[in-house]
C-alpha positions in Angstrom: 7.6 -56.7 23.3 8.4 -52.9 23.1 11.6 -53.9 21.2 9.6 -55.7 18.4 7.5 -52.6 17.6 8.5 -50.7 14.5 9.9 -47.2 15.0 7.7 -44.4 13.6 9.2 -41.4 12.1 6.6 -38.6 11.8 9.0 -36.1 10.2 8.8 -33.5 12.8 12.5 -32.5 12.2 11.8 -32.1 8.5 8.7 -30.2 9.3 10.6 -27.9 11.7 13.2 -27.2 9.1 10.6 -26.4 6.4 8.7 -24.1 8.5 11.9 -22.3 9.8 13.1 -21.9 6.1 9.7 -20.6 5.0 9.6 -18.2 7.9 12.9 -16.9 6.8 11.9 -16.3 3.3 8.5 -14.9 4.5 10.2 -12.5 6.6 12.6 -11.5 3.8 9.7 -11.0 1.4 7.8 -8.8 3.9 10.9 -6.7 4.5 11.7 -6.3 0.7 8.1 -5.5 0.0 7.9 -2.8 2.6 11.3 -1.4 1.5 10.2 -1.3 -2.1 6.8 0.3 -1.2 8.4 2.9 0.9 11.1 3.8 -1.7 8.5 4.1 -4.4 6.2 6.1 -2.1 9.0 8.6 -1.3 9.9 8.9 -4.9 6.3 9.6 -5.7 6.2 12.3 -3.1 9.3 13.8 -4.5 7.8 13.7 -8.0 4.5 15.2 -6.8 6.4 18.0 -5.1 8.4 18.9 -8.2 5.1 18.8 -10.2 3.5 21.2 -7.7 6.6 23.3 -7.6 6.4 23.5 -11.5 2.7 24.4 -11.3 3.4 27.2 -8.9 6.0 28.7 -11.0 3.7 28.5 -14.1 1.0 30.3 -12.1 3.4 32.9 -11.1 4.2 33.4 -14.7 0.7 33.7 -15.5 0.3 36.4 -12.9 3.4 38.2 -14.2 2.1 38.2 -17.7 -1.3 39.3 -16.6 0.2 42.2 -14.7 2.4 43.1 -17.7 -0.6 43.0 -19.9 -2.6 45.4 -17.6 0.3 47.6 -17.5 0.8 47.6 -21.2 -2.8 48.1 -21.8 -2.8 51.2 -19.6 0.2 52.5 -21.3 -1.4 52.0 -24.7 -4.6 53.7 -23.6 -2.7 56.8 -22.4 -0.8 56.9 -25.6 -3.9 56.5 -27.6 -5.6 59.4 -25.8 -2.5 61.5 -26.5 -2.2 60.6 -30.2 -4.4 61.4 -33.2 -3.8 57.8 -34.6 -6.4 56.3 -32.5 -7.1 53.4 -34.8 -3.4 52.3 -35.0 -3.2 52.3 -31.3 -6.4 50.2 -31.0 -5.1 47.8 -33.6 -1.8 47.5 -31.8 -3.6 46.9 -28.4 -5.7 44.2 -30.0 -2.9 42.4 -31.4 -0.9 42.3 -28.2 -4.0 41.3 -26.2 -4.5 38.3 -28.4 -0.9 37.3 -28.0 -1.2 37.4 -24.2 -4.4 35.4 -24.4 -2.6 32.7 -26.5 0.1 32.6 -24.0 -2.3 32.4 -21.0 -4.1 29.6 -22.8 -1.0 27.7 -23.5 0.2 27.8 -19.9 -3.2 26.7 -18.6 -3.0 23.9 -20.9 0.3 22.8 -19.4 -1.1 23.1 -15.9 -4.0 20.8 -16.8 -1.5 18.3 -18.3 0.5 18.4 -15.1 -2.5 17.8 -13.0 -3.4 14.9 -15.2 0.0 13.4 -14.7 -0.3 13.7 -10.8 -3.7 11.7 -10.9 -2.1 9.1 -13.2 0.7 8.6 -10.8 -1.6 8.4 -7.8 -3.6 5.8 -9.7 -0.3 3.7 -10.5 0.9 3.9 -6.8 -2.6 2.5 -5.6 -2.5 -0.2 -8.2 1.0 -1.2 -7.4 0.0 -1.5 -3.6 -3.0 -3.7 -4.8 -0.6 -5.9 -6.7 1.6 -6.4 -3.6 -1.2 -7.4 -1.7 -2.4 -10.0 -4.2 1.1 -11.3 -4.5 1.3 -11.9 -0.7 -1.5 -14.6 -1.2 0.8 -16.8 -3.3 4.0 -16.3 -1.5 5.7 -19.8 -1.8 4.9 -23.6 -2.4 4.9 -24.2 1.4 1.6 -22.6 1.6 0.0 -25.8 0.1 1.8 -27.8 2.9 0.6 -25.5 5.7 -3.0 -25.6 4.2 -3.0 -29.5 4.6 -1.2 -29.7 7.8 -2.9 -27.1 9.7 -6.1 -26.8 7.8 -5.2 -23.3 7.0 -5.4 -20.7 4.1 -3.8 -17.4 3.8 -5.4 -14.5 2.2 -4.7 -10.7 1.7 -6.4 -8.4 4.3 -6.8 -5.4 2.0 -3.4 -3.7 3.1 0.2 -4.1 2.1 1.4 -5.0 5.5 -1.4 -7.2 6.6 -2.3 -10.9 6.2 -5.4 -12.9 7.1 -5.0 -16.5 8.4 -8.1 -18.8 8.1 -8.3 -22.0 9.9 -11.0 -24.8 9.4 -11.6 -28.0 11.3 -11.4 -26.2 14.7 -14.9 -27.0 15.8 -15.7 -30.6 16.4 -19.3 -30.0 15.7 -18.8 -28.4 12.5 -15.6 -29.0 10.6 -16.4 -26.4 8.1 -16.6 -23.5 10.6 -13.9 -21.1 10.3 -11.7 -19.0 12.6 -9.4 -16.4 11.6 -7.0 -13.5 12.6 -5.2 -10.8 10.7 -1.5 -10.3 11.2 -0.1 -6.8 11.0 3.5 -6.8 9.9 4.1 -3.2 9.3 6.4 -2.8 12.4 9.4 -5.1 13.6 7.0 -6.5 16.3 4.0 -8.2 14.6 0.6 -7.5 16.0 -2.9 -9.1 15.5 -5.3 -6.3 14.3 -8.4 -8.4 14.2 -9.7 -12.0 14.9 -12.8 -14.2 15.3 -13.9 -15.8 17.5 -12.8 -13.7 20.4 -9.7 -15.3 22.3 -8.2 -14.6 25.8 -5.9 -11.5 25.2 -3.3 -12.9 27.6 -3.0 -16.1 25.6 -2.8 -14.2 22.3 -0.2 -11.9 23.8 1.9 -14.8 24.8 1.9 -16.3 21.3 2.8 -13.0 19.8 5.7 -12.6 22.2 7.0 -15.9 21.3 6.8 -15.1 17.5 8.5 -11.7 17.9 11.2 -13.2 19.9 11.9 -16.4 17.7 10.6 -15.2 14.2 9.3 -18.7 13.9 6.0 -18.6 12.2 5.3 -22.2 12.5 4.8 -22.7 16.3 3.0 -19.3 16.3 0.3 -20.6 13.8 0.1 -23.9 15.8 -0.4 -22.0 19.0 -3.1 -19.8 17.5 -4.9 -22.8 16.1 -4.9 -24.5 19.5 -6.4 -21.4 21.2 -9.2 -21.5 18.6 -9.9 -25.3 19.2 -9.9 -24.7 23.0 -12.4 -21.8 22.6 -14.9 -23.9 20.4 -14.8 -26.7 23.0 -15.8 -24.5 25.6 -18.9 -23.6 23.6 -19.8 -27.4 23.4 
């Protein structure tokens, strides 16, 4: 009778291959995103340092001009005291003072423009980090498959190197109830930065150890889901 039963292929081998392929692309995406952010951050710091050095030099120029202006004014005052042509000396001092004031105002304007550039580049860097965070939510078509197979959705967690995985259908009493955890991918060994509901730390560490050893995300997500399901059953 067993020989007459039809064979059933659940497609687990195809599922394993698809999960392995997605994990490889996922790790590559994380690595490239981190490298790109670090490169742009370093370049931004170099640009800021150059702008600050330029600002320092311009301030030094202002100090030199002010010192020269003071020295020159003192010299003119002494000459005016010694000469009978007081009015000509006053006119000369006035004209040169106006020139110094114009130079000083011009340099201050350039400093203000430099500070504005720094603020704009800071805003651009923050926007770029936010764009990378949004992009991580729509990584590849396999996300829709994982959503159906594991009742899972993936969200940004507000940081470039952090993702939030949200499970549903983990509580038999309430299929809409959610369980989630945040995966920190900043370092070579991934870590869980937050989760709800609370799980046994030893079990979580075992799942993380397998993930960091194999770099296979599929079994890790399946293991985390099983831990959440077991936890909700204890509450029943």
